[in-house]
N, C-alpha and C positions, 0 to 999 in steps of 0.2 A: 502495498499498500505504498501510497506516496502523502507525505505527510509535511506541510510546512509549521516549523518551530519559529518563538520570539522567545524573546525573553527583554527584561528590563530588568537590571543587577542593579543595586546601589553601591556604585561606586568610589564614593567620596571618602572612603576610609579606608585604611591600608588593606584592612583584612575582606572589605568590599572590594577593592581591585583584586585582590585575590580570586577570591568569587569566580570574579568577572571572566579571567584569564581562564579557569580550572572551567568552566561552563562553554566557554567558544572552545575549549579543547574536546571535550567531550562530545558537542555538537558537530568538529571536526571532524570526528571518529567514525561518525555513521551518517554527515551528508555532505552537502556543498556550502559555503557560503554566500549568498545572493546579495544582502545586505551588513550593513555594520551587526546588527542581532538579530537577523533571522537567516534560518537555514531551509535549506530542501533537504529531504532525506526519504529516501526509499526502501522501507523495511516490512519484514513480514512482522508479524502481532507478537511475537516472542523475541525478537528485536528491539519494538519500541518498550516492550515491560521491561528490557536491558536497561533500554536508554534514560526511561523515567526513572528506574533506582538509582543508576548512574549520577544525573541530576537533582534529586531528590535527597544522597546523599552532601551533596553540594550548596547548594543556596537556602539561605535563611528564610523561610517562608515566612517571614515576620515585614520582612525589607525588598525582597524578590519575585518575580512573577515566571513565571514559563508559560507559557501558549502554546496547544500542539491544535493546528486545525488537518485535520484527515481527509484526503483530495479525493481518497479511493483509489481505485485499479485504475480509472477512466480519467487520470488526471490530465493525460493533454488536451481537453476539449476545454477544459476548466482553468486554464494558465495562458494571460496574455499580456507578453512585454513588451515596455515602448524602451528605447533607449538603450545603453550599456547593456549585454547581457553575459552570464558566463561563456567562456567558450566551449564546455564539456557542458550538455543539459545531462540532467539526475535521468538514469535509465535508458539513455541516448547512447547508442554504438559507436564507437571511436573509430574510426576510418584512418587511416595511418596511411 
């Protein structure tokens, strides 16, 4: 399934900045960054559960938020872009 992940991590403090880097690193492991705090990931249900568990261990639920938008398997018809886009789209074959 295709999932869009957005997050807002309070980064005013040093511990917040550290959490922000950790959240980004976790998301980079599962997908591609399309905006500063937005990632596109192509995962199955088990991977999504693991991703959520990884993020839950890092964020401060009183200060930070993470949102998951499930676009499903027919995501290609639900995404429209304008301007700069990634060179490799999630789930697309890479031709060399």
